[in-house]
ROBA-245619 format. One line per field, with one value per residue (C-alpha): residue number from 1; y, z, x. Coordinates in Angstrom, 2 decimals. Example, Ala and Ser with C-alpha at 12.3 -4.5 7.8 and 13.67 -1.06 7.14 Angstrom:
2
k c(1 | 2) .
yy c(-4.50 | -1.06) .
zz c(7.80 | 7.14) .
xx c(12.30 | 13.67) .
***
This chain:
540
k c(1 | 2 | 3 | 4 | 5 | 6 | 7 | 8 | 9 | 10 | 11 | 12 | 13 | 14 | 15 | 16 | 17 | 18 | 19 | 20 | 21 | 22 | 23 | 24 | 25 | 26 | 27 | 28 | 29 | 30 | 31 | 32 | 33 | 34 | 35 | 36 | 37 | 38 | 39 | 40 | 41 | 42 | 43 | 44 | 45 | 46 | 47 | 48 | 49 | 50 | 51 | 52 | 53 | 54 | 55 | 56 | 57 | 58 | 59 | 60 | 61 | 62 | 63 | 64 | 65 | 66 | 67 | 68 | 69 | 70 | 71 | 72 | 73 | 74 | 75 | 76 | 77 | 78 | 79 | 80 | 81 | 82 | 83 | 84 | 85 | 86 | 87 | 88 | 89 | 90 | 91 | 92 | 93 | 94 | 95 | 96 | 97 | 98 | 99 | 100 | 101 | 102 | 103 | 104 | 105 | 106 | 107 | 108 | 109 | 110 | 111 | 112 | 113 | 114 | 115 | 116 | 117 | 118 | 119 | 120 | 121 | 122 | 123 | 124 | 125 | 126 | 127 | 128 | 129 | 130 | 131 | 132 | 133 | 134 | 135 | 136 | 137 | 138 | 139 | 140 | 141 | 142 | 143 | 144 | 145 | 146 | 147 | 148 | 149 | 150 | 151 | 152 | 153 | 154 | 155 | 156 | 157 | 158 | 159 | 160 | 161 | 162 | 163 | 164 | 165 | 166 | 167 | 168 | 169 | 170 | 171 | 172 | 173 | 174 | 175 | 176 | 177 | 178 | 179 | 180 | 181 | 182 | 183 | 184 | 185 | 186 | 187 | 188 | 189 | 190 | 191 | 192 | 193 | 194 | 195 | 196 | 197 | 198 | 199 | 200 | 201 | 202 | 203 | 204 | 205 | 206 | 207 | 208 | 209 | 210 | 211 | 212 | 213 | 214 | 215 | 216 | 217 | 218 | 219 | 220 | 221 | 222 | 223 | 224 | 225 | 226 | 227 | 228 | 229 | 230 | 231 | 232 | 233 | 234 | 235 | 236 | 237 | 238 | 239 | 240 | 241 | 242 | 243 | 244 | 245 | 246 | 247 | 248 | 249 | 250 | 251 | 252 | 253 | 254 | 255 | 256 | 257 | 258 | 259 | 260 | 261 | 262 | 263 | 264 | 265 | 266 | 267 | 268 | 269 | 270 | 271 | 272 | 273 | 274 | 275 | 276 | 277 | 278 | 279 | 280 | 281 | 282 | 283 | 284 | 285 | 286 | 287 | 288 | 289 | 290 | 291 | 292 | 293 | 294 | 295 | 296 | 297 | 298 | 299 | 300 | 301 | 302 | 303 | 304 | 305 | 306 | 307 | 308 | 309 | 310 | 311 | 312 | 313 | 314 | 315 | 316 | 317 | 318 | 319 | 320 | 321 | 322 | 323 | 324 | 325 | 326 | 327 | 328 | 329 | 330 | 331 | 332 | 333 | 334 | 335 | 336 | 337 | 338 | 339 | 340 | 341 | 342 | 343 | 344 | 345 | 346 | 347 | 348 | 349 | 350 | 351 | 352 | 353 | 354 | 355 | 356 | 357 | 358 | 359 | 360 | 361 | 362 | 363 | 364 | 365 | 366 | 367 | 368 | 369 | 370 | 371 | 372 | 373 | 374 | 375 | 376 | 377 | 378 | 379 | 380 | 381 | 382 | 383 | 384 | 385 | 386 | 387 | 388 | 389 | 390 | 391 | 392 | 393 | 394 | 395 | 396 | 397 | 398 | 399 | 400 | 401 | 402 | 403 | 404 | 405 | 406 | 407 | 408 | 409 | 410 | 411 | 412 | 413 | 414 | 415 | 416 | 417 | 418 | 419 | 420 | 421 | 422 | 423 | 424 | 425 | 426 | 427 | 428 | 429 | 430 | 431 | 432 | 433 | 434 | 435 | 436 | 437 | 438 | 439 | 440 | 441 | 442 | 443 | 444 | 445 | 446 | 447 | 448 | 449 | 450 | 451 | 452 | 453 | 454 | 455 | 456 | 457 | 458 | 459 | 460 | 461 | 462 | 463 | 464 | 465 | 466 | 467 | 468 | 469 | 470 | 471 | 472 | 473 | 474 | 475 | 476 | 477 | 478 | 479 | 480 | 481 | 482 | 483 | 484 | 485 | 486 | 487 | 488 | 489 | 490 | 491 | 492 | 493 | 494 | 495 | 496 | 497 | 498 | 499 | 500 | 501 | 502 | 503 | 504 | 505 | 506 | 507 | 508 | 509 | 510 | 511 | 512 | 513 | 514 | 515 | 516 | 517 | 518 | 519 | 520 | 521 | 522 | 523 | 524 | 525 | 526 | 527 | 528 | 529 | 530 | 531 | 532 | 533 | 534 | 535 | 536 | 537 | 538 | 539 | 540) .
yy c(26.73 | 26.68 | 30.65 | 30.32 | 27.69 | 29.68 | 32.87 | 30.37 | 29.27 | 33.03 | 33.81 | 30.73 | 32.17 | 35.62 | 34.84 | 31.82 | 35.24 | 37.40 | 34.61 | 33.94 | 37.57 | 37.73 | 34.70 | 35.94 | 39.04 | 37.99 | 35.20 | 36.50 | 37.39 | 33.78 | 31.14 | 32.09 | 32.55 | 30.12 | 31.34 | 28.55 | 28.55 | 26.55 | 26.51 | 26.93 | 24.92 | 23.89 | 24.77 | 27.33 | 30.28 | 33.49 | 36.53 | 34.05 | 35.48 | 32.75 | 33.18 | 30.80 | 30.31 | 28.18 | 25.42 | 28.11 | 30.31 | 32.92 | 34.79 | 33.85 | 34.93 | 36.50 | 37.19 | 37.47 | 37.05 | 33.98 | 34.96 | 33.78 | 30.65 | 30.12 | 30.39 | 32.17 | 32.57 | 33.77 | 33.88 | 32.12 | 33.63 | 30.72 | 30.99 | 29.61 | 26.38 | 24.00 | 24.07 | 22.66 | 25.31 | 25.55 | 27.46 | 29.00 | 30.41 | 32.40 | 34.37 | 34.48 | 33.59 | 30.46 | 28.54 | 25.45 | 22.45 | 20.06 | 23.11 | 25.71 | 28.41 | 30.75 | 30.81 | 32.63 | 30.13 | 29.41 | 28.33 | 25.92 | 24.31 | 22.49 | 21.27 | 20.70 | 19.04 | 20.52 | 20.67 | 19.77 | 23.15 | 24.71 | 27.42 | 26.27 | 24.22 | 23.75 | 23.45 | 23.45 | 23.41 | 21.31 | 19.46 | 16.58 | 18.35 | 20.52 | 17.65 | 16.39 | 19.79 | 19.72 | 16.38 | 17.62 | 21.07 | 20.39 | 16.72 | 15.80 | 13.68 | 13.49 | 14.12 | 10.54 | 9.45 | 11.93 | 10.85 | 7.00 | 7.96 | 9.89 | 7.32 | 4.55 | 6.65 | 8.17 | 5.67 | 8.06 | 10.32 | 14.50 | 15.12 | 18.79 | 19.39 | 18.50 | 21.77 | 20.72 | 21.53 | 22.98 | 19.89 | 22.01 | 22.75 | 20.26 | 19.38 | 21.78 | 20.08 | 20.80 | 19.49 | 16.07 | 13.20 | 13.77 | 17.42 | 16.12 | 13.66 | 16.08 | 18.62 | 15.52 | 14.69 | 18.17 | 18.17 | 14.89 | 16.72 | 19.49 | 16.35 | 15.17 | 18.56 | 18.79 | 15.39 | 16.06 | 19.09 | 21.53 | 24.70 | 25.50 | 27.61 | 25.26 | 22.53 | 23.88 | 23.71 | 19.98 | 19.57 | 20.56 | 18.03 | 15.33 | 15.74 | 16.19 | 12.57 | 11.08 | 12.27 | 8.29 | 7.00 | 6.20 | 7.94 | 6.93 | 9.79 | 10.12 | 11.05 | 10.28 | 12.53 | 11.82 | 12.90 | 15.29 | 18.77 | 20.49 | 23.75 | 25.92 | 24.07 | 22.11 | 19.30 | 16.06 | 13.65 | 10.35 | 6.74 | 6.35 | 9.15 | 6.86 | 5.43 | 9.01 | 9.95 | 6.61 | 7.38 | 11.13 | 10.12 | 8.33 | 10.80 | 13.50 | 11.15 | 11.53 | 14.99 | 16.96 | 19.65 | 17.55 | 17.89 | 15.83 | 13.07 | 10.58 | 7.32 | 4.42 | 3.38 | 6.48 | 8.15 | 5.91 | 3.66 | 3.80 | 3.23 | -0.03 | 1.51 | -1.06 | 1.03 | 2.60 | 4.47 | 4.64 | 6.86 | 4.33 | 1.38 | 0.83 | -1.74 | -2.98 | -5.39 | -7.82 | -9.48 | -13.35 | -13.87 | -10.90 | -11.48 | -9.07 | -10.69 | -12.61 | -12.90 | -16.16 | -17.06 | -14.46 | -15.34 | -12.29 | -11.02 | -8.29 | -6.63 | -4.57 | -2.96 | -0.36 | 3.41 | 4.04 | 1.17 | -0.45 | -3.78 | -6.18 | -8.79 | -7.34 | -6.20 | -7.05 | -9.12 | -7.28 | -7.19 | -7.27 | -5.98 | -6.18 | -4.38 | -3.90 | -0.14 | -0.44 | 1.77 | 3.96 | 3.38 | -0.61 | -2.69 | -6.30 | -7.96 | -11.23 | -14.69 | -15.13 | -18.40 | -18.67 | -17.71 | -15.21 | -13.64 | -16.05 | -15.03 | -16.11 | -14.10 | -10.88 | -8.58 | -10.59 | -12.26 | -14.02 | -13.53 | -15.78 | -14.11 | -14.90 | -12.31 | -12.77 | -10.66 | -8.44 | -4.55 | -4.45 | -5.03 | -1.98 | -0.39 | -0.61 | -3.22 | -1.74 | -3.77 | -2.15 | -3.24 | -2.36 | -2.84 | -1.92 | 0.65 | 2.29 | 1.40 | 2.14 | 0.96 | -0.37 | -0.54 | -3.55 | -3.79 | -7.26 | -8.90 | -10.92 | -14.53 | -15.00 | -16.92 | -20.37 | -20.08 | -22.43 | -21.54 | -19.70 | -19.98 | -21.42 | -20.71 | -23.04 | -21.94 | -22.78 | -24.00 | -24.11 | -23.12 | -18.80 | -15.82 | -11.89 | -10.14 | -6.63 | -7.62 | -10.14 | -13.78 | -15.54 | -19.06 | -18.80 | -18.25 | -20.72 | -19.93 | -22.67 | -21.55 | -23.76 | -23.90 | -25.79 | -28.62 | -30.75 | -33.96 | -37.07 | -37.33 | -38.89 | -41.41 | -39.56 | -38.96 | -35.76 | -33.91 | -30.90 | -28.99 | -26.25 | -23.39 | -23.14 | -19.99 | -19.48 | -15.69 | -14.28 | -10.75 | -8.81 | -8.33 | -12.15 | -15.11 | -17.79 | -20.97 | -24.08 | -27.40 | -29.68 | -27.39 | -24.01 | -21.91 | -20.24 | -18.09 | -18.81 | -22.51 | -25.55 | -27.36 | -30.60 | -32.28 | -31.04 | -33.27 | -32.55 | -34.86 | -34.73 | -36.46 | -36.20 | -38.93 | -36.57 | -37.90 | -41.49 | -41.62 | -39.21 | -38.99 | -38.06 | -35.10 | -34.55 | -31.25 | -32.34 | -29.43 | -27.22 | -24.40 | -24.30 | -26.49 | -29.74 | -32.17 | -35.22 | -37.42 | -39.65 | -37.82 | -38.72 | -36.18 | -35.59 | -32.94 | -29.79 | -30.99 | -28.81 | -30.82 | -30.93 | -31.35 | -31.29 | -30.46 | -31.05 | -29.91 | -31.28 | -28.99 | -29.97 | -27.44 | -25.79 | -29.17 | -28.59 | -31.24 | -30.78 | -30.41 | -27.11 | -26.29 | -24.28 | -21.89 | -22.04 | -24.48 | -28.27 | -30.44 | -32.87 | -35.49 | -34.64 | -31.20 | -28.50 | -30.40 | -29.71 | -26.99 | -27.45 | -26.12 | -26.63 | -27.16 | -27.77 | -30.11 | -28.15 | -24.89 | -21.83) .
zz c(126.87 | 127.45 | 127.45 | 123.74 | 122.61 | 123.43 | 121.32 | 118.78 | 118.46 | 118.41 | 115.86 | 113.66 | 114.39 | 113.71 | 109.96 | 109.44 | 109.64 | 107.18 | 104.89 | 105.04 | 104.17 | 101.60 | 99.64 | 100.24 | 98.73 | 95.94 | 95.02 | 91.90 | 90.41 | 90.23 | 92.40 | 95.80 | 96.57 | 99.46 | 102.78 | 104.59 | 107.68 | 109.84 | 111.56 | 110.86 | 113.70 | 113.99 | 117.44 | 116.83 | 114.94 | 115.88 | 112.88 | 110.01 | 106.75 | 105.20 | 101.32 | 98.77 | 95.42 | 92.69 | 91.04 | 88.94 | 92.09 | 91.05 | 94.01 | 94.60 | 98.09 | 101.22 | 102.62 | 106.10 | 109.42 | 112.14 | 115.46 | 118.82 | 118.69 | 114.95 | 113.22 | 109.90 | 107.69 | 103.98 | 101.14 | 97.69 | 94.57 | 93.02 | 89.73 | 91.27 | 93.08 | 89.90 | 90.27 | 92.94 | 95.29 | 97.94 | 101.28 | 102.45 | 105.50 | 106.11 | 109.41 | 112.64 | 115.85 | 118.22 | 121.35 | 120.32 | 122.08 | 122.97 | 124.15 | 125.22 | 123.32 | 121.16 | 117.47 | 114.17 | 111.93 | 107.98 | 105.27 | 105.80 | 103.37 | 102.48 | 99.08 | 98.28 | 95.13 | 92.85 | 93.54 | 97.07 | 98.97 | 99.54 | 101.43 | 105.03 | 104.26 | 106.99 | 105.92 | 108.36 | 107.41 | 109.71 | 109.27 | 107.98 | 105.53 | 104.46 | 103.80 | 101.45 | 99.77 | 98.99 | 97.44 | 94.90 | 94.39 | 93.94 | 93.47 | 90.67 | 92.81 | 92.81 | 95.80 | 96.46 | 95.72 | 97.96 | 100.78 | 100.09 | 100.46 | 103.64 | 105.19 | 104.63 | 106.25 | 109.19 | 110.01 | 109.47 | 106.55 | 107.63 | 107.67 | 106.87 | 107.77 | 111.31 | 113.66 | 115.37 | 118.86 | 121.11 | 122.49 | 125.63 | 126.86 | 128.50 | 126.13 | 126.35 | 127.09 | 123.19 | 121.90 | 119.86 | 119.77 | 116.24 | 117.47 | 119.91 | 118.12 | 115.23 | 118.01 | 119.04 | 115.97 | 115.10 | 118.50 | 117.36 | 114.80 | 117.16 | 119.19 | 116.24 | 115.66 | 119.14 | 119.27 | 115.91 | 118.02 | 115.63 | 116.81 | 117.08 | 113.93 | 111.83 | 111.81 | 109.01 | 106.91 | 108.39 | 106.82 | 103.25 | 104.02 | 104.93 | 101.82 | 99.45 | 101.28 | 100.94 | 97.05 | 96.19 | 98.32 | 100.98 | 104.17 | 104.50 | 104.53 | 100.33 | 97.77 | 93.87 | 93.98 | 97.51 | 101.17 | 101.99 | 103.83 | 106.45 | 105.42 | 106.13 | 109.24 | 108.62 | 109.19 | 106.97 | 107.63 | 108.65 | 107.04 | 110.41 | 109.77 | 110.12 | 113.13 | 114.81 | 114.01 | 115.79 | 118.90 | 118.88 | 119.23 | 122.45 | 123.08 | 123.16 | 124.86 | 127.81 | 127.46 | 129.98 | 127.93 | 126.23 | 128.00 | 125.47 | 128.08 | 125.16 | 126.67 | 125.08 | 123.16 | 121.63 | 119.57 | 116.85 | 115.03 | 115.67 | 112.06 | 112.00 | 111.08 | 110.45 | 110.74 | 113.98 | 114.38 | 117.76 | 118.37 | 116.99 | 115.37 | 112.95 | 113.71 | 110.93 | 111.74 | 109.32 | 109.01 | 108.40 | 105.66 | 104.23 | 107.38 | 110.42 | 113.77 | 115.16 | 119.21 | 119.27 | 118.21 | 116.41 | 114.54 | 112.78 | 112.28 | 113.47 | 111.32 | 113.93 | 112.03 | 113.23 | 111.62 | 111.05 | 108.62 | 107.93 | 109.46 | 111.86 | 113.05 | 116.35 | 117.88 | 121.05 | 121.38 | 121.80 | 124.68 | 124.07 | 126.54 | 125.12 | 126.63 | 125.98 | 127.35 | 127.90 | 129.58 | 132.03 | 133.40 | 133.44 | 131.21 | 130.80 | 128.90 | 127.14 | 127.46 | 125.76 | 125.18 | 126.73 | 124.73 | 122.79 | 120.58 | 118.54 | 116.94 | 113.33 | 112.69 | 110.87 | 113.01 | 111.96 | 114.86 | 115.06 | 117.67 | 118.79 | 121.51 | 121.88 | 122.31 | 124.81 | 123.02 | 119.85 | 119.58 | 119.41 | 122.84 | 123.86 | 123.92 | 122.04 | 121.68 | 122.30 | 121.36 | 123.20 | 121.76 | 123.55 | 121.94 | 124.19 | 126.32 | 123.46 | 122.77 | 120.09 | 119.71 | 117.35 | 117.16 | 115.60 | 115.20 | 116.56 | 114.72 | 116.07 | 114.84 | 111.78 | 111.84 | 110.50 | 111.05 | 113.22 | 117.10 | 118.01 | 122.22 | 124.51 | 128.50 | 131.52 | 135.21 | 138.69 | 141.07 | 144.33 | 142.63 | 143.02 | 142.51 | 143.17 | 140.49 | 140.26 | 141.53 | 144.10 | 144.25 | 141.45 | 139.69 | 137.98 | 133.98 | 132.18 | 128.41 | 125.89 | 122.50 | 119.35 | 118.31 | 115.37 | 113.57 | 110.97 | 108.83 | 109.14 | 105.67 | 103.99 | 106.55 | 107.62 | 110.83 | 112.41 | 114.91 | 117.22 | 119.65 | 122.07 | 124.05 | 127.99 | 129.72 | 133.27 | 134.74 | 137.93 | 137.53 | 134.75 | 133.48 | 133.73 | 132.17 | 132.88 | 130.73 | 132.15 | 132.69 | 134.98 | 137.12 | 136.37 | 139.14 | 139.78 | 142.55 | 143.79 | 144.14 | 141.90 | 139.55 | 140.52 | 137.78 | 134.79 | 132.56 | 129.55 | 127.41 | 124.02 | 122.59 | 118.77 | 119.24 | 121.08 | 124.32 | 124.13 | 124.57 | 125.50 | 124.58 | 126.93 | 125.46 | 125.72 | 127.44 | 128.16 | 126.67 | 129.10 | 127.12 | 127.73 | 124.59 | 124.70 | 121.43 | 120.65 | 117.53 | 115.45 | 115.54 | 113.27 | 110.86 | 107.53 | 105.19 | 104.51 | 106.90 | 110.11 | 113.02 | 117.27 | 118.86 | 122.89 | 125.42 | 129.16 | 131.92 | 135.20 | 137.72 | 140.71 | 142.46 | 146.24 | 147.57 | 144.96 | 142.34 | 140.12 | 136.76 | 135.55 | 134.09 | 132.02 | 134.52 | 137.79 | 139.49 | 140.59 | 137.35 | 136.32 | 133.77 | 130.13 | 131.23 | 131.97 | 132.21 | 128.89 | 126.19 | 122.40 | 119.50 | 116.22 | 113.40 | 109.67 | 108.60 | 105.55 | 106.20 | 108.37) .
xx c(55.66 | 52.10 | 51.80 | 53.46 | 51.53 | 48.59 | 50.00 | 50.60 | 47.14 | 45.90 | 48.09 | 47.12 | 43.38 | 44.24 | 45.98 | 43.57 | 40.60 | 42.93 | 43.39 | 39.45 | 38.94 | 41.38 | 40.03 | 36.72 | 37.42 | 39.43 | 36.84 | 35.86 | 39.05 | 41.13 | 42.25 | 43.73 | 47.38 | 48.29 | 49.31 | 51.99 | 53.44 | 55.94 | 59.25 | 62.96 | 64.73 | 68.51 | 67.28 | 64.31 | 65.80 | 64.79 | 65.00 | 65.72 | 65.01 | 62.64 | 61.32 | 60.34 | 62.25 | 61.77 | 64.03 | 66.12 | 66.50 | 64.22 | 62.28 | 58.70 | 57.64 | 59.16 | 61.53 | 59.86 | 61.27 | 60.99 | 59.68 | 61.46 | 59.67 | 61.43 | 57.96 | 57.18 | 53.84 | 53.94 | 51.86 | 52.82 | 51.05 | 48.95 | 50.60 | 53.66 | 52.31 | 52.22 | 56.26 | 58.92 | 59.73 | 62.31 | 61.83 | 64.99 | 66.24 | 69.35 | 70.50 | 68.97 | 69.83 | 69.37 | 70.56 | 72.15 | 70.48 | 73.79 | 76.24 | 73.25 | 75.54 | 74.33 | 74.59 | 74.23 | 72.47 | 73.30 | 71.16 | 68.50 | 65.81 | 62.73 | 62.34 | 58.39 | 57.20 | 55.03 | 51.88 | 52.18 | 51.82 | 48.05 | 46.60 | 47.36 | 50.15 | 52.89 | 56.39 | 59.31 | 62.95 | 65.29 | 68.50 | 66.97 | 65.00 | 68.16 | 70.29 | 67.11 | 67.17 | 70.47 | 70.64 | 68.01 | 69.28 | 72.97 | 73.38 | 70.97 | 68.78 | 64.92 | 63.16 | 62.19 | 65.79 | 66.93 | 64.52 | 65.56 | 69.05 | 68.78 | 66.30 | 69.27 | 71.94 | 69.85 | 67.16 | 64.05 | 62.46 | 61.41 | 58.42 | 58.10 | 54.59 | 55.28 | 56.51 | 59.45 | 59.24 | 62.34 | 63.90 | 65.63 | 62.14 | 59.65 | 56.86 | 53.88 | 49.92 | 49.51 | 52.42 | 52.14 | 54.50 | 55.53 | 56.57 | 58.57 | 60.44 | 61.13 | 62.63 | 64.73 | 66.14 | 67.17 | 68.85 | 70.87 | 72.42 | 73.40 | 74.88 | 76.79 | 78.51 | 79.10 | 80.76 | 83.11 | 84.01 | 82.42 | 81.06 | 77.11 | 77.65 | 79.77 | 76.93 | 75.15 | 78.54 | 77.90 | 74.47 | 76.17 | 78.78 | 76.31 | 74.71 | 77.53 | 78.67 | 75.39 | 75.41 | 76.48 | 73.70 | 76.21 | 76.91 | 81.04 | 82.96 | 83.86 | 81.51 | 82.77 | 85.82 | 86.89 | 86.82 | 84.41 | 85.13 | 83.22 | 83.50 | 86.49 | 86.54 | 89.96 | 87.82 | 86.25 | 84.16 | 85.12 | 84.44 | 82.75 | 80.64 | 77.10 | 78.03 | 78.91 | 75.26 | 74.10 | 75.98 | 74.74 | 71.20 | 72.62 | 74.50 | 71.64 | 69.21 | 71.65 | 72.52 | 71.08 | 69.82 | 67.32 | 64.18 | 61.83 | 61.42 | 61.32 | 62.47 | 64.85 | 61.96 | 60.63 | 63.35 | 63.24 | 65.09 | 68.93 | 71.20 | 72.98 | 76.39 | 78.96 | 82.05 | 83.29 | 86.68 | 88.69 | 91.69 | 93.99 | 91.46 | 88.62 | 86.63 | 83.89 | 81.06 | 80.57 | 77.55 | 76.82 | 74.42 | 71.91 | 69.52 | 69.18 | 69.96 | 66.98 | 66.22 | 68.16 | 71.75 | 73.90 | 77.20 | 79.19 | 82.94 | 84.45 | 87.64 | 90.12 | 92.90 | 95.45 | 94.41 | 98.07 | 98.95 | 95.74 | 97.21 | 95.59 | 98.32 | 99.09 | 95.71 | 94.55 | 91.50 | 88.52 | 86.24 | 82.38 | 79.25 | 75.96 | 73.23 | 69.59 | 68.65 | 64.72 | 62.24 | 63.57 | 66.84 | 66.12 | 68.84 | 70.17 | 72.98 | 72.38 | 73.92 | 77.41 | 79.46 | 82.98 | 84.95 | 82.37 | 85.24 | 87.20 | 90.61 | 90.53 | 94.11 | 95.14 | 92.90 | 89.66 | 87.28 | 84.23 | 81.66 | 78.66 | 76.03 | 72.46 | 69.73 | 67.19 | 64.51 | 64.09 | 64.79 | 60.68 | 59.86 | 61.01 | 64.45 | 68.14 | 70.68 | 74.30 | 77.28 | 80.26 | 83.51 | 86.58 | 90.11 | 93.19 | 91.15 | 89.60 | 85.82 | 83.08 | 79.38 | 77.24 | 73.50 | 71.70 | 67.97 | 66.99 | 64.12 | 61.45 | 61.58 | 58.91 | 55.83 | 56.35 | 60.39 | 62.47 | 62.04 | 65.31 | 64.97 | 62.78 | 62.98 | 62.33 | 62.07 | 63.36 | 60.94 | 62.66 | 65.62 | 64.83 | 66.60 | 65.98 | 64.20 | 63.19 | 59.49 | 61.08 | 61.79 | 60.98 | 62.12 | 65.70 | 65.24 | 66.98 | 67.37 | 67.87 | 68.80 | 69.15 | 72.66 | 72.78 | 70.65 | 72.89 | 71.92 | 74.33 | 75.16 | 71.61 | 71.21 | 67.65 | 69.59 | 70.11 | 72.50 | 70.98 | 72.59 | 71.63 | 73.18 | 71.71 | 72.58 | 70.87 | 69.80 | 71.91 | 71.17 | 69.97 | 73.66 | 74.67 | 73.81 | 76.30 | 76.29 | 74.98 | 77.24 | 78.34 | 80.91 | 79.52 | 78.57 | 75.04 | 74.73 | 78.28 | 77.20 | 78.96 | 76.48 | 77.35 | 75.16 | 73.52 | 71.20 | 69.98 | 67.50 | 65.91 | 62.98 | 61.91 | 58.93 | 56.68 | 58.26 | 57.74 | 61.65 | 64.21 | 68.16 | 71.00 | 72.81 | 76.29 | 77.76 | 81.02 | 82.93 | 82.00 | 80.68 | 76.89 | 76.28 | 74.64 | 74.24 | 72.51 | 73.03 | 70.70 | 67.54 | 64.83 | 63.75 | 62.73 | 64.33 | 62.11 | 59.25 | 58.40 | 58.92 | 59.04 | 62.23 | 61.21 | 64.01 | 63.89 | 66.61 | 67.41 | 70.22 | 71.50 | 73.10 | 72.80 | 71.33 | 68.40 | 68.14 | 64.88 | 63.50 | 62.86 | 59.69 | 57.77 | 55.89 | 57.98 | 55.64 | 56.44 | 57.17 | 54.09 | 55.43 | 54.59 | 52.56 | 55.36 | 58.39 | 59.91 | 59.79 | 59.47 | 61.52 | 59.93 | 62.79 | 62.26 | 65.70 | 67.23 | 65.06 | 65.77) .
***
């Protein structure tokens, strides 16, 4: 790759010199033409014919051929720069990123708005730019509308000025992060084609089908006329096509042909598609409210139906495994009540879990649902709680109560999540509940209650106390339901006014009976032996 980069640099310098000489020689004869360059990437396409046409399909410049790295250079007459232009590529050969197979490229495009190109501009054609161009050329959208629809469907907006790197080779020393990411995203479309059972050559029909699907601003397998066929492949896009792209991003990240080195937090947002298909079932994620989940309690529904008849009455209860994939090979699950999934009847289920951290902490969340042995995945973006909004969770630590962590023995972490805050019917009193879980491992967070098990030992006594008066008095919370939810009644709070509720926790297990503390050191009364929730009755 480094030798290729040196060659490219020399080529660019040579071209720049020639263009500069041309400009100098023609300075007396009017404005200069524009020399542009770029890369044609499904994977880098060798020997593609690249030309420029106007909005009516009239030839403006070219054609020229791409080199072995998919690069081209051509000159656009100055008189054509004030109109919309389409860089069009056809033919050529490539080595598919996902499969490693050799392929013959179909049509690819990049749509440039009037006046956006000038001498020295870089314009690359990729799967993303091709879909956007198809939306403009064939489906009546403006470029801005096409980019908005694309970003909503695929989670990013293609930058045509970036030359995507080859995702199947290790990044060169002079390769930018944007070039690496652009190459990875091109590889994800190759992965999508493979995952859908298409050949490497069929992916160009797939680009056209995805644009047709997105012509109604929704990536859901249909357009205004119905199902969308993928060229002459005999296949059509399914209702879960957005979810399949989300999974393709993750699958290409783990594909051995992917040598970009991008980590779990470096390949961009994964689209949160809410419909997924298995062999026999359709699973739909139904949010509760309009807000995205935050790093705290999350409740939503899933609707599971048989694909054969659309019915849900005899569906087996789904199982859920939530996992956050972090940097490198690190991953962790998150606390859930027991049961986490409540059957509402006719294939509808209410799901409750408690997110430990937001996506922005580094990585991505994967909710794997398994129904009758068939699994699928959803990738929610979990947000950080906003400033001024009620506290979603707090944490306390064990002192002598320790577990093995990635850095050695340390105080066990107890996660305390806000469960609910409810007014007692105009009395000025409020009921407050929390859910408490403890860390066993990165993948196990059992609920805490009398009789629960921590490190193989029974919790003989768990005590939760709550104060609404800055610790002047403490009210015992009731945790008799054995599900990790602890509740107290009759707190004095004012509707619409931010206030503080203090929580402290004592656990007696394995001969250790101690107050948990904020820092894992010995408890000092009123200093480190409690945590504080900010709450606003009647607010968030």
